[in-house]
C-alpha positions as CSV (number, residue, x, y, z in Angstrom):
1,M,-3.9,-121.8,-49.6
2,K,-2.2,-124.7,-47.9
3,I,-5.3,-125.4,-45.8
4,L,-7.4,-125.4,-48.9
5,G,-4.9,-127.7,-50.6
6,V,-5.2,-130.2,-47.7
7,A,-9.0,-130.1,-48.0
8,V,-8.9,-130.7,-51.8
9,A,-6.4,-133.6,-51.2
10,L,-8.8,-135.2,-48.6
11,F,-11.7,-134.9,-51.1
12,G,-9.6,-136.4,-53.8
13,L,-8.7,-139.4,-51.7
14,M,-12.4,-139.9,-50.8
15,S,-13.4,-139.6,-54.5
16,G,-10.7,-142.1,-55.4
17,F,-11.9,-144.6,-52.8
18,V,-15.5,-144.3,-54.0
19,G,-14.4,-144.6,-57.7
20,L,-12.5,-147.8,-57.0
21,E,-15.3,-149.2,-54.9
22,F,-17.9,-148.6,-57.7
23,A,-15.5,-148.9,-60.7
24,N,-16.4,-145.4,-61.8
25,P,-13.8,-143.9,-64.2
26,T,-15.2,-140.3,-63.8
27,L,-14.6,-140.4,-60.1
28,D,-11.1,-141.9,-60.7
29,L,-10.2,-138.9,-62.9
30,L,-11.7,-136.5,-60.4
31,A,-9.5,-138.0,-57.7
32,V,-6.4,-137.6,-59.8
33,A,-7.3,-134.0,-60.8
34,S,-8.1,-133.1,-57.2
35,L,-4.7,-134.3,-56.0
36,I,-3.1,-132.2,-58.7
37,V,-5.2,-129.2,-57.6
38,A,-4.1,-129.8,-54.0
39,Y,-0.4,-129.7,-55.2
40,C,-1.1,-126.4,-57.1
41,C,-2.6,-124.9,-53.9
42,W,0.3,-126.1,-51.8
43,R,2.9,-124.7,-54.2
44,S,1.0,-121.4,-55.0
45,A,3.1,-119.1,-52.9
46,P,5.0,-117.7,-55.9
47,V,1.8,-117.4,-58.0
48,S,0.3,-114.0,-58.7
49,R,-2.2,-112.8,-56.1
50,F,-4.7,-112.1,-58.9
51,L,-4.4,-115.6,-60.4
52,K,-4.4,-117.1,-56.9
53,I,-8.0,-115.9,-56.5
54,F,-9.0,-118.1,-59.5
55,I,-7.1,-121.1,-58.2
56,A,-8.6,-120.8,-54.8
57,L,-12.2,-120.4,-56.2
58,F,-11.9,-123.4,-58.5
59,A,-10.3,-125.5,-55.8
60,A,-13.2,-124.7,-53.5
61,E,-15.7,-125.4,-56.3
62,T,-14.1,-128.8,-56.9
63,I,-15.0,-129.8,-53.4
64,V,-18.5,-128.3,-53.4
65,F,-19.5,-129.7,-56.8
66,G,-17.8,-133.0,-56.1
67,L,-19.7,-133.4,-52.9
68,A,-23.0,-132.5,-54.6
69,D,-22.3,-135.1,-57.3
70,L,-21.6,-137.7,-54.7
71,A,-24.8,-136.8,-52.8
72,A,-26.8,-137.3,-56.0
73,R,-25.1,-140.7,-56.7
74,F,-26.0,-141.9,-53.3
75,D,-29.6,-140.6,-53.4
76,F,-29.0,-137.8,-50.9
77,W,-30.0,-135.1,-53.5
78,P,-33.5,-133.7,-52.9
79,K,-36.0,-135.2,-55.4
80,S,-37.6,-131.8,-55.8
81,L,-34.3,-130.5,-57.3
82,A,-33.8,-133.4,-59.6
83,E,-33.7,-131.2,-62.7
84,A,-31.0,-129.0,-61.0
85,R,-28.7,-131.9,-60.3
86,V,-25.0,-131.1,-60.7
87,P,-23.5,-132.6,-63.9
88,P,-21.2,-135.5,-63.1
89,T,-18.3,-133.8,-64.9
90,L,-18.6,-130.3,-63.4
91,A,-16.3,-131.0,-60.4
92,L,-13.7,-132.4,-62.8
93,T,-14.1,-129.3,-65.1
94,V,-13.4,-126.7,-62.4
95,A,-10.5,-128.8,-61.1
96,M,-9.0,-128.6,-64.6
97,F,-9.6,-124.9,-64.6
98,A,-7.5,-124.6,-61.4
99,I,-4.7,-126.6,-62.9
100,I,-4.7,-124.6,-66.1
101,V,-4.5,-121.3,-64.2
102,F,-1.6,-122.6,-62.2
103,V,0.3,-123.6,-65.3
104,V,-0.5,-120.4,-67.1
105,S,0.8,-118.4,-64.1
106,H,4.3,-119.5,-65.0
107,I,4.3,-118.1,-68.6
108,P,6.6,-115.0,-68.8
109,V,4.1,-112.6,-70.5
110,V,1.5,-113.6,-67.9
111,R,3.9,-112.9,-65.1
112,T,4.5,-109.4,-66.5
113,M,0.8,-108.8,-66.8
114,T,0.0,-110.0,-63.3
115,R,2.9,-108.1,-61.7
116,I,1.0,-104.9,-62.6
117,A,-2.4,-106.3,-61.7
118,D,-1.3,-107.6,-58.4
119,R,-0.6,-104.2,-57.0
120,F,-4.3,-103.5,-56.6
121,F,-5.0,-107.0,-55.2
122,L,-2.3,-106.5,-52.6
123,A,-3.3,-103.0,-51.6
124,T,-3.6,-102.5,-47.8
125,D,-5.5,-99.2,-48.1
126,Q,-8.8,-98.9,-46.1
127,T,-11.8,-98.2,-48.3
128,S,-15.6,-98.0,-48.0
129,A,-18.3,-99.4,-50.1
130,G,-22.0,-100.0,-50.0
131,I,-25.1,-101.7,-51.4
132,A,-28.1,-99.4,-51.4
133,S,-28.1,-97.8,-47.9
134,F,-25.8,-100.4,-46.3
135,R,-22.2,-99.1,-46.0
136,F,-19.2,-100.8,-44.7
137,K,-15.4,-100.4,-44.4
138,T,-12.8,-103.0,-45.5
139,L,-9.4,-103.4,-47.1
140,E,-9.2,-102.4,-50.8
141,R,-7.8,-105.9,-51.6
142,T,-10.5,-107.7,-49.7
143,L,-13.2,-105.8,-51.6
144,A,-11.5,-106.3,-54.9
145,T,-11.1,-110.1,-54.3
146,G,-14.7,-110.4,-53.3
147,M,-15.9,-108.6,-56.4
148,V,-13.8,-110.8,-58.7
149,V,-15.1,-114.0,-57.0
150,F,-18.7,-112.8,-57.3
151,L,-18.2,-112.0,-61.0
152,V,-16.6,-115.3,-61.9
153,V,-19.4,-117.3,-60.1
154,L,-22.0,-115.1,-61.9
155,N,-20.3,-115.7,-65.2
156,Q,-20.3,-119.5,-64.6
157,A,-24.1,-119.2,-63.9
158,E,-24.6,-117.4,-67.2
159,V,-22.8,-120.3,-69.0
160,A,-25.1,-122.8,-67.2
161,I,-28.1,-120.9,-68.4
162,T,-26.8,-120.9,-71.9
163,V,-26.5,-124.7,-71.7
164,R,-30.0,-125.0,-70.4
165,L,-31.3,-122.9,-73.3
166,N,-29.5,-125.1,-75.7
167,F,-31.7,-128.0,-74.5
168,F,-34.7,-125.7,-74.8
169,N,-33.7,-125.1,-78.4
170,R,-33.8,-128.8,-79.1
171,D,-37.2,-129.4,-77.5
172,F,-38.6,-126.2,-79.0
173,F,-37.8,-127.2,-82.6
174,N,-38.9,-130.7,-82.1
175,A,-42.3,-129.4,-81.0
176,I,-42.4,-127.3,-84.2
177,Q,-41.5,-130.3,-86.3
178,N,-44.1,-132.5,-84.6
179,H,-46.8,-129.8,-84.7
180,D,-47.1,-130.1,-80.9
181,A,-48.7,-126.9,-79.8
182,P,-49.0,-127.6,-76.1
183,V,-45.3,-128.5,-75.8
184,F,-44.4,-125.4,-78.0
185,W,-46.2,-123.0,-75.7
186,R,-45.1,-124.7,-72.5
187,M,-41.4,-124.5,-73.6
188,L,-41.8,-120.9,-74.6
189,L,-43.6,-119.6,-71.5
190,W,-42.3,-121.8,-68.7
191,V,-38.7,-122.6,-69.8
192,F,-37.5,-119.9,-72.2
193,T,-39.1,-116.9,-70.6
194,P,-38.0,-117.3,-66.9
195,W,-34.5,-118.4,-67.9
196,A,-34.2,-115.5,-70.4
197,F,-35.2,-113.0,-67.7
198,I,-32.8,-114.5,-65.2
199,Y,-30.0,-114.3,-67.8
200,V,-30.7,-110.7,-68.6
201,G,-30.8,-109.8,-64.9
202,A,-27.4,-111.6,-64.5
203,L,-26.0,-109.5,-67.3
204,V,-27.1,-106.3,-65.7
205,V,-25.7,-107.2,-62.3
206,E,-22.5,-108.3,-63.9
207,Y,-22.2,-105.0,-65.8
208,V,-22.8,-102.9,-62.7
209,V,-20.4,-104.8,-60.4
210,S,-17.7,-105.1,-63.1
211,S,-18.0,-101.3,-63.8
212,Y,-17.4,-100.5,-60.1
213,L,-14.5,-102.9,-59.9
214,V,-12.9,-101.4,-63.0
215,I,-13.2,-97.8,-61.9
216,R,-11.9,-98.6,-58.4
217,W,-9.0,-100.5,-60.0
218,R,-8.2,-97.7,-62.3
219,R,-8.4,-95.0,-59.6
220,W,-6.0,-97.0,-57.4
221,L,-3.5,-97.9,-60.1
222,T,-3.5,-94.4,-61.6
223,Q,-2.7,-93.0,-58.1
224,F,0.0,-95.6,-57.7
225,Y,1.7,-94.6,-61.0
226,I,1.4,-90.9,-60.3
227,S,2.9,-91.2,-56.8
228,H,5.8,-93.4,-58.1
229,W,6.5,-91.3,-61.1
230,L,6.7,-88.2,-58.9
231,S,8.6,-89.7,-56.0
232,H,12.4,-89.2,-55.6
233,H,12.2,-86.8,-58.6
234,A,11.9,-89.8,-61.0
235,H,9.9,-87.7,-63.5
236,Y,12.7,-85.2,-63.7
237,R,15.5,-87.8,-64.0
238,M,13.5,-89.7,-66.7
239,S,13.2,-86.4,-68.7
240,L,17.0,-86.0,-68.6
241,T,17.8,-89.4,-70.1
242,R,15.1,-89.2,-72.8
243,G,15.2,-93.0,-73.1
244,P,12.5,-95.2,-74.6
245,T,9.8,-94.1,-72.1
246,D,8.1,-91.5,-74.2
247,N,5.0,-89.6,-73.2
248,P,4.6,-90.7,-69.5
249,D,1.4,-88.6,-69.4
250,Q,-0.2,-90.9,-72.0
251,R,1.0,-94.0,-70.1
252,I,-0.7,-92.9,-66.9
253,A,-3.9,-91.3,-68.4
254,E,-4.6,-93.9,-71.2
255,D,-2.5,-97.0,-70.9
256,V,-3.6,-97.7,-67.3
257,A,-7.2,-97.7,-68.4
258,R,-6.5,-99.8,-71.5
259,F,-4.6,-102.3,-69.3
260,I,-7.6,-102.8,-67.1
261,D,-10.6,-102.9,-69.4
262,G,-9.5,-101.5,-72.8
263,G,-9.9,-97.9,-71.8
264,G,-13.5,-97.5,-72.9
265,D,-17.0,-98.1,-71.6
266,G,-17.0,-101.9,-71.2
267,G,-14.0,-102.3,-73.4
268,A,-15.4,-100.3,-76.3
269,F,-11.8,-99.6,-77.5
270,G,-10.5,-103.1,-76.8
271,Y,-10.1,-105.4,-73.9
272,G,-7.9,-105.4,-70.7
273,V,-6.7,-107.8,-68.1
274,Y,-10.1,-107.9,-66.4
275,N,-12.0,-108.6,-69.6
276,Y,-9.7,-111.3,-70.8
277,S,-9.7,-113.0,-67.4
278,I,-13.5,-113.2,-67.3
279,M,-13.8,-114.0,-71.0
280,L,-11.3,-116.8,-70.7
281,I,-13.2,-118.3,-67.8
282,S,-16.4,-118.0,-69.7
283,T,-14.8,-119.5,-72.8
284,L,-13.3,-122.4,-70.9
285,S,-16.7,-123.1,-69.2
286,S,-18.5,-123.0,-72.6
287,L,-15.8,-125.2,-74.2
288,V,-16.0,-127.9,-71.6
289,S,-19.8,-127.8,-71.2
290,F,-20.6,-127.9,-74.9
291,A,-17.7,-130.2,-75.9
292,I,-19.2,-132.9,-73.7
293,L,-22.6,-132.2,-75.2
294,L,-21.2,-132.2,-78.8
295,W,-19.3,-135.4,-78.2
296,S,-22.4,-137.2,-77.1
297,L,-24.5,-135.7,-79.9
298,S,-22.1,-136.8,-82.6
299,A,-21.0,-140.1,-81.0
300,N,-22.5,-142.1,-83.9
301,F,-21.9,-139.6,-86.8
302,T,-20.1,-141.1,-89.8
303,V,-17.5,-139.4,-91.9
304,P,-19.3,-138.0,-95.0
305,G,-19.3,-140.4,-97.9
306,T,-18.4,-143.4,-95.7
307,N,-19.9,-145.7,-93.2
308,F,-17.1,-145.1,-90.7
309,A,-18.4,-143.9,-87.4
310,F,-15.8,-141.8,-85.5
311,P,-16.5,-141.2,-81.8
312,G,-17.2,-137.5,-81.1
313,L,-16.6,-136.7,-84.7
314,L,-17.8,-133.1,-84.6
315,F,-15.7,-132.3,-81.6
316,W,-12.5,-133.4,-83.5
317,V,-13.6,-131.4,-86.6
318,A,-14.1,-128.3,-84.5
319,L,-10.7,-128.8,-82.8
320,I,-8.8,-129.3,-86.1
321,Y,-10.7,-126.5,-87.8
322,A,-10.0,-124.0,-84.9
323,A,-6.3,-125.0,-84.7
324,A,-5.7,-124.5,-88.4
325,G,-7.4,-121.1,-88.2
326,T,-5.4,-120.0,-85.2
327,V,-2.1,-120.9,-86.8
328,I,-2.9,-119.0,-90.0
329,T,-4.2,-116.0,-88.1
330,H,-1.0,-115.8,-86.1
331,L,1.2,-116.1,-89.1
332,I,-0.7,-113.2,-90.8
333,G,-1.0,-110.9,-87.8
334,R,2.3,-111.4,-86.1
335,P,3.6,-107.9,-86.9
336,L,0.5,-106.3,-85.4
337,V,1.9,-105.9,-81.8
338,E,4.8,-103.7,-83.0
339,I,2.4,-101.7,-85.2
340,M,0.0,-101.1,-82.3
341,F,2.9,-100.1,-80.0
342,T,4.1,-97.5,-82.6
343,R,0.6,-96.3,-83.1
344,Q,0.3,-95.2,-79.5
345,K,3.6,-93.5,-79.6
346,V,2.9,-91.4,-82.8
347,E,-0.6,-90.5,-81.6
348,A,0.9,-89.2,-78.3
349,D,3.8,-87.4,-80.1
350,F,1.3,-85.5,-82.3
351,R,-0.9,-84.6,-79.4
352,F,2.1,-83.5,-77.4
353,G,3.2,-81.3,-80.2
354,L,-0.2,-79.5,-80.4
355,A,-0.2,-79.1,-76.6
356,R,3.3,-77.6,-76.6
357,L,2.4,-75.2,-79.3
358,R,-0.5,-74.0,-77.3
359,E,1.8,-73.5,-74.2
360,F,4.4,-71.5,-76.1
361,S,2.1,-69.7,-78.5
362,E,3.4,-66.3,-77.6
363,Q,7.0,-67.2,-78.2
364,V,6.1,-68.8,-81.6
365,A,4.2,-65.7,-82.6
366,L,7.0,-63.4,-81.6
367,L,9.5,-65.4,-83.7
368,E,7.0,-65.9,-86.5
369,G,7.6,-69.6,-86.2
370,E,4.2,-70.7,-87.4
371,H,5.6,-72.1,-90.6
372,A,8.2,-74.1,-88.7
373,E,5.6,-75.4,-86.3
374,A,3.3,-76.4,-89.2
375,V,6.1,-78.3,-90.8
376,S,6.9,-80.1,-87.6
377,L,3.3,-81.0,-87.0
378,R,2.9,-82.2,-90.5
379,M,5.9,-84.5,-90.0
380,K,4.4,-85.9,-86.8
381,F,1.1,-86.4,-88.5
382,A,2.8,-88.0,-91.5
383,A,4.3,-90.6,-89.1
384,L,0.8,-91.2,-87.7
385,I,-0.6,-91.7,-91.3
386,A,2.2,-94.0,-92.3
387,N,1.6,-96.2,-89.2
388,Y,-2.2,-96.2,-89.9
389,I,-1.5,-97.4,-93.5
390,D,0.7,-100.2,-92.2
391,M,-2.2,-101.2,-89.9
392,I,-4.7,-101.1,-92.8
393,N,-2.4,-103.3,-95.0
394,L,-2.1,-105.9,-92.3
395,R,-5.7,-105.8,-91.0
396,K,-7.1,-106.2,-94.5
397,K,-5.4,-109.6,-94.7
398,L,-6.7,-110.5,-91.2
399,T,-10.2,-109.3,-92.1
400,A,-10.2,-111.3,-95.3
401,F,-9.2,-114.5,-93.6
402,T,-11.3,-114.2,-90.5
403,G,-14.3,-113.1,-92.6
404,F,-13.9,-116.2,-94.9
405,Y,-13.4,-118.3,-91.8
406,G,-16.5,-117.0,-90.1
407,Q,-18.7,-117.5,-93.2
408,I,-17.7,-121.2,-93.5
409,S,-18.0,-122.1,-89.8
410,P,-21.9,-122.1,-89.4
411,I,-22.4,-124.6,-92.2
412,I,-19.9,-127.3,-91.2
413,P,-22.1,-129.0,-88.5
414,Y,-25.0,-129.1,-90.9
415,I,-22.8,-130.9,-93.5
416,F,-22.3,-133.7,-90.9
417,A,-25.8,-133.7,-89.3
418,A,-27.9,-133.3,-92.5
419,P,-27.5,-136.9,-93.8
420,F,-28.8,-138.2,-90.4
421,Y,-31.7,-135.8,-90.5
422,F,-32.7,-136.6,-94.1
423,A,-32.4,-140.3,-93.2
424,R,-34.9,-139.6,-90.4
425,K,-32.4,-140.8,-87.8
426,I,-32.4,-137.5,-85.8
427,E,-35.1,-134.8,-85.5
428,L,-34.9,-131.2,-86.4
429,G,-34.3,-130.1,-82.8
430,V,-31.3,-132.5,-82.4
431,M,-29.8,-131.1,-85.6
432,T,-30.2,-127.5,-84.5
433,Q,-28.9,-128.4,-81.0
434,T,-25.9,-130.1,-82.6
435,A,-25.2,-127.0,-84.8
436,Q,-25.5,-124.7,-81.8
437,A,-23.2,-126.8,-79.7
438,F,-20.6,-127.0,-82.5
439,G,-20.8,-123.2,-82.8
440,Q,-20.1,-122.8,-79.1
441,V,-17.2,-125.2,-79.1
442,Q,-15.7,-123.7,-82.3
443,S,-16.2,-120.2,-81.0
444,A,-14.4,-121.1,-77.7
445,L,-11.5,-122.8,-79.6
446,T,-11.1,-119.7,-81.9
447,F,-10.8,-117.3,-79.0
448,F,-7.4,-116.3,-80.3
449,I,-8.7,-115.6,-83.8
450,N,-11.7,-113.6,-82.6
451,Y,-9.6,-111.3,-80.4
452,Y,-6.3,-111.3,-82.2
453,T,-6.3,-107.6,-83.0
454,S,-7.4,-106.7,-79.5
455,L,-4.8,-109.0,-78.0
456,A,-2.1,-107.3,-80.1
457,G,-3.2,-103.9,-78.8
458,F,-3.3,-105.2,-75.2
459,R,0.3,-106.6,-75.6
460,A,1.4,-103.2,-76.8
461,V,-0.2,-101.5,-73.7
462,L,1.5,-104.1,-71.5
463,D,4.9,-103.4,-73.0
464,R,4.4,-99.7,-72.5
465,L,3.5,-100.0,-68.9
466,S,6.3,-102.5,-68.2
467,S,8.9,-100.2,-69.8
468,F,7.4,-97.3,-67.8
469,D,7.8,-99.4,-64.6
470,A,11.4,-100.2,-65.5
471,A,12.2,-96.5,-66.2
472,I,10.7,-95.3,-62.9
473,E,12.6,-98.0,-61.0
474,G,15.8,-97.1,-62.8
475,A,15.3,-93.3,-62.1
476,Q,14.6,-94.0,-58.4
477,T,17.6,-96.4,-57.9
478,G,20.0,-94.9,-60.3
479,Q,21.4,-92.2,-58.0
480,A,25.2,-92.1,-58.5
481,F,25.9,-89.6,-55.7
482,K,26.0,-90.8,-52.1
483,I,23.4,-88.9,-50.1
484,E,24.5,-87.9,-46.6
485,Q,21.5,-87.0,-44.5
486,N,21.5,-85.0,-41.3
487,A,24.4,-82.7,-42.4
488,P,24.9,-79.3,-40.8
489,S,24.6,-77.5,-44.2
490,P,24.3,-78.3,-47.9
491,A,27.6,-79.4,-49.3
492,L,29.3,-81.3,-52.1
493,R,32.3,-83.5,-51.1
494,H,34.8,-84.9,-53.6
495,A,32.1,-84.7,-56.3
496,T,32.2,-85.1,-60.0
497,I,29.1,-83.7,-61.8
498,A,28.5,-85.3,-65.2
499,L,26.1,-84.8,-68.1
500,P,23.5,-87.5,-68.9
501,N,25.8,-89.0,-71.6
502,G,28.5,-89.6,-68.9
503,T,30.8,-86.7,-69.8
504,A,32.3,-85.0,-66.7
505,L,31.1,-81.4,-66.5
506,L,32.7,-80.4,-63.2
507,D,35.4,-82.4,-61.4
508,G,36.8,-82.2,-57.9
509,V,33.9,-80.1,-56.5
510,D,34.4,-79.7,-52.7
511,F,32.6,-76.9,-50.9
512,A,29.8,-76.3,-48.4
513,L,27.3,-73.5,-48.0
514,K,27.8,-71.5,-44.8
515,P,24.8,-70.4,-42.8
516,G,24.3,-66.7,-42.9
517,R,26.9,-66.1,-45.6
518,N,25.2,-65.3,-48.9
519,L,27.1,-66.8,-51.8
520,L,27.4,-65.6,-55.4
521,V,28.1,-68.1,-58.2
522,T,29.4,-66.7,-61.5
523,G,30.9,-68.2,-64.7
524,L,30.5,-68.4,-68.4
525,S,27.1,-69.5,-69.9
526,G,27.1,-73.3,-70.2
527,S,29.9,-73.9,-67.7
528,G,27.6,-75.9,-65.3
529,K,26.3,-73.3,-62.8
530,S,22.7,-74.5,-62.9
531,T,23.7,-78.1,-62.8
532,L,25.8,-77.4,-59.7
533,F,22.7,-76.0,-58.1
534,R,20.7,-79.1,-59.0
535,A,23.5,-81.4,-57.7
536,I,23.7,-79.6,-54.3
537,S,19.9,-79.8,-54.1
538,G,20.1,-83.6,-54.5
539,I,18.0,-83.9,-57.7
540,W,20.8,-84.3,-60.2
541,P,21.5,-88.0,-60.8
542,F,24.6,-88.0,-62.9
543,G,28.0,-88.0,-61.2
544,A,29.8,-89.3,-58.2
545,G,30.8,-88.1,-54.7
546,T,28.8,-87.1,-51.7
547,V,25.8,-84.7,-51.5
548,S,25.1,-83.5,-47.9
549,I,21.6,-82.6,-47.0
550,P,20.9,-80.5,-43.9
551,A,19.4,-82.3,-40.9
552,S,16.9,-79.5,-40.4
553,G,16.1,-76.5,-42.5
554,K,14.3,-76.1,-45.8
555,M,16.1,-75.6,-49.1
556,M,14.2,-73.8,-52.0
557,L,15.5,-73.4,-55.6
558,L,14.0,-70.8,-57.9
559,P,14.9,-71.4,-61.6
560,Q,15.1,-68.7,-64.2
561,K,11.7,-69.6,-65.6
562,P,9.4,-70.5,-62.7
563,Y,6.6,-73.0,-62.9
564,L,3.1,-71.5,-62.5
565,P,0.3,-74.2,-62.4
566,I,-3.0,-73.7,-64.2
567,G,-5.6,-72.4,-61.8
568,S,-6.1,-69.5,-59.5
569,L,-3.4,-66.9,-58.8
570,R,-3.6,-68.0,-55.1
571,E,-2.6,-71.5,-56.1
572,A,0.2,-70.2,-58.3
573,V,1.7,-68.1,-55.5
574,V,1.6,-70.7,-52.7
575,Y,2.7,-73.6,-54.9
576,P,3.6,-76.3,-53.9
577,S,1.8,-75.7,-50.6
578,A,-1.9,-76.0,-50.2
579,S,-3.7,-72.6,-50.5
580,K,-5.4,-73.0,-47.2
581,I,-2.1,-72.8,-45.3
582,Y,-1.9,-69.0,-45.9
583,D,-4.6,-66.4,-45.5
584,D,-5.3,-63.7,-48.0
585,K,-3.5,-61.1,-46.0
586,E,-0.2,-63.1,-46.1
587,I,-0.4,-63.8,-49.8
588,A,-1.3,-60.2,-50.7
589,A,1.6,-58.9,-48.5
590,A,4.0,-61.3,-50.2
591,L,2.9,-60.0,-53.6
592,R,3.3,-56.4,-52.6
593,D,6.7,-57.0,-51.2
594,A,7.6,-58.7,-54.5
595,Q,6.5,-55.5,-56.2
596,L,3.3,-57.0,-57.6
597,P,0.7,-54.8,-55.8
598,H,-1.6,-54.9,-58.9
599,L,-2.1,-58.7,-58.4
600,A,-3.0,-58.6,-54.7
601,N,-6.7,-58.4,-55.4
602,K,-6.8,-61.1,-58.1
603,L,-6.1,-64.1,-55.9
604,D,-9.3,-66.0,-56.9
605,I,-9.0,-65.4,-60.7
606,S,-8.1,-68.5,-62.6
607,D,-6.1,-68.1,-65.7
608,L,-3.1,-69.5,-67.7
609,W,-0.8,-67.3,-65.6
610,S,2.4,-68.6,-67.3
611,Q,1.2,-66.8,-70.5
612,R,-0.7,-64.0,-68.9
613,L,2.2,-62.6,-66.9
614,S,5.5,-61.2,-68.3
615,G,8.8,-62.9,-67.6
616,G,9.6,-60.4,-64.9
617,E,6.2,-60.8,-63.2
618,Q,6.6,-64.5,-63.2
619,Q,10.0,-64.3,-61.5
620,R,8.5,-61.9,-58.9
621,V,5.6,-64.4,-58.2
622,A,8.4,-66.9,-57.5
623,I,9.9,-64.4,-55.1
624,A,6.6,-64.0,-53.3
625,R,6.4,-67.8,-53.1
626,A,9.8,-67.8,-51.3
627,L,8.6,-65.1,-48.9
628,L,5.7,-67.3,-47.8
629,A,7.8,-70.5,-47.6
630,K,10.6,-68.8,-45.6
631,P,13.3,-71.4,-46.5
632,D,16.6,-71.6,-44.6
633,W,18.5,-71.9,-47.9
634,L,17.2,-70.0,-51.0
635,L,19.0,-70.8,-54.3
636,L,18.3,-68.3,-57.0
637,D,19.3,-69.7,-60.4
638,E,19.3,-66.4,-62.4
639,A,15.9,-66.0,-60.9
640,T,15.9,-62.2,-61.3
641,T,17.5,-61.8,-64.8
642,A,14.2,-60.6,-66.3
643,L,14.2,-57.6,-63.9
644,D,15.9,-54.3,-64.4
645,E,18.8,-53.5,-62.0
646,E,16.9,-51.1,-59.9
647,T,14.0,-53.7,-59.3
648,E,16.5,-56.5,-58.8
649,N,18.4,-54.4,-56.1
650,A,15.1,-53.7,-54.4
651,I,14.2,-57.4,-54.4
652,Y,17.5,-58.4,-52.8
653,E,17.2,-55.6,-50.1
654,M,13.6,-56.8,-49.4
655,L,14.8,-60.4,-49.0
656,A,17.4,-59.4,-46.5
657,K,14.8,-57.6,-44.4
658,R,11.9,-60.1,-44.8
659,L,14.0,-63.3,-44.6
660,P,16.9,-62.4,-42.2
661,Q,17.5,-66.1,-41.3
662,T,17.7,-67.2,-44.9
663,T,21.0,-67.8,-46.6
664,V,20.8,-66.7,-50.2
665,V,22.8,-68.4,-52.9
666,S,22.6,-66.7,-56.3
667,I,23.7,-67.4,-59.9
668,G,24.1,-64.1,-61.7
669,H,26.2,-62.1,-64.1
670,R,25.5,-58.5,-63.0
671,S,28.3,-56.8,-61.0
672,T,25.7,-55.2,-58.8
673,L,24.9,-58.5,-57.2
674,G,28.2,-58.6,-55.4
675,A,26.9,-56.0,-52.8
676,F,24.3,-58.5,-51.6
677,H,26.6,-61.5,-51.1
678,V,29.6,-62.2,-48.8
679,D,31.2,-65.2,-50.5
680,H,31.9,-65.8,-54.2
681,I,32.8,-68.9,-56.3
682,Q,33.4,-69.1,-60.0
683,V,32.7,-72.0,-62.3
684,R,35.3,-72.3,-65.0
685,S,37.3,-74.9,-66.9
686,G,35.4,-77.8,-65.5
687,A,36.1,-76.8,-61.9
688,V,34.7,-74.7,-59.1
689,V,37.1,-72.0,-57.9
690,V,36.6,-70.3,-54.5
691,C,37.2,-66.6,-54.8
692,A,37.9,-63.9,-52.3
693,E,35.0,-62.3,-50.3
694,T,32.9,-60.0,-52.5
């Protein structure tokens, strides 16, 4: 960017020299703007990578369009392209765009938005892409940057075509007024038709390229959030605190898509950061292009009822009209951001309640809890309805104002232009051109009004993703225990284990697991046995002291209710490993050893196994999982409580034979477990007591 800044500065100095030599104020302004752009490029290091793309593009265009304008001024422009001459103010326009982007990049809410967007545009992943049969490999960020640059340039070309068609509109209606058939048909066939086809083609190309950019962006950002949510057990720690980060599944599945492009096909449900970026560039381009045209068209218009001529009258009318509408719209719709934020929460809460009922349908049926569930769902849906009514009450006011505003807007330019037309000072084509230019300027200036509801929804999405980021970061960095890697065995040293609210559950915990010496942990229910297991496994975040993690060797913890993923039985047994790691014989043998021979021939059957199997069968599937994994340390957190004593004894005997190198640590209440363990500790009165050998 600094090299580009130097280039823009040199161009600015050259423009200033030429402007002084020929006393041209436009070139003087361009020189000043170019030097400011050079400063923006030079100081752009802290600027968002996403916004830096726009600054660099507009800076480069300042040089290109400026040199083209100078070439035309000094008769170096090809005469055959005289109609395609670059407008004298175009270089100044794009220079102003670069400056605006640089200034906007320092707004706090924009910084929050671009911090999320930048991740994709800083990605160092290798990717492949292609056009037709041509394929190539490049960095993800390089491809993303190239696509954004292409889309911005294409959008600028579309604005240029719109300006050209505005002049067509003038000549076309003048031909109608003058009954000039040859000009009418020439304008229709040789001006409107080719430019219309080019414009439609540009729209199609823009749609295809932008769609591929959006889906690549969403794929990358979704994978980013999934990996960060799951890394360092952040998902588990976030579930313990139950803070403001509700429904993380919705934030990944829906909010990421809404952040990028509104979450629908081309923003059908709103707009995202990509849409707003392109729309703002298009809006600014239209504003500048048509503002200059509107100024020149209304240079001699007088204030209605007077003979006072006000330079650029309609431009000032559009500016004041749009400013007043924007202020009123914001005053009416200010609470909409909070309503939209709440809407996403209550929608997700209701959907989660339905999904949870489906997951635990058997338990609900056994307890005849259908009425309680219906009441709970009705309450969740009532919150959804209340939020929807709040939105209706607010949006009806917005709709009334914006509808009234939109109805008045088209007639204003005619109020000012009609007296000149009826006095035969302007032609019909000029009046329609003036009205169209006013409409374009007024539409650009009322961007905030037109997209207020969508902007409120986008701000709510931005807040949800930002809080999700903060929660993940807090969960990953909020480890209170000191983790000691490369220890000889799992251990807790001078540890205090606390509850999420900060209350100490166990204090002064100081013991280590001994290789080859099975350990039994007993104690009253709720005394902290399971939490002790989670602390020594390194996943419990609340407490103080040192957690020692073995240098080598695998630790595996089996909870009382095991997790069985939806899919084939093979995937459920080998979880979390990939199914291809083990062959069918190994998996079938593990199931038979876990006393599940009737499941050995059902490996490829997909089902909701957490509901299809009994509690005891699910626990034995977890035992089969441990047989395949062969951990060095196997922690059984009441992992056999659903089994009868005879089956439980058989399982422990089988573990001793099949996993002779594994140290088993068990939480249990049955006295028969003592025969399978050497050491014994008891959790009581907020402490861990080492007992005699069993």
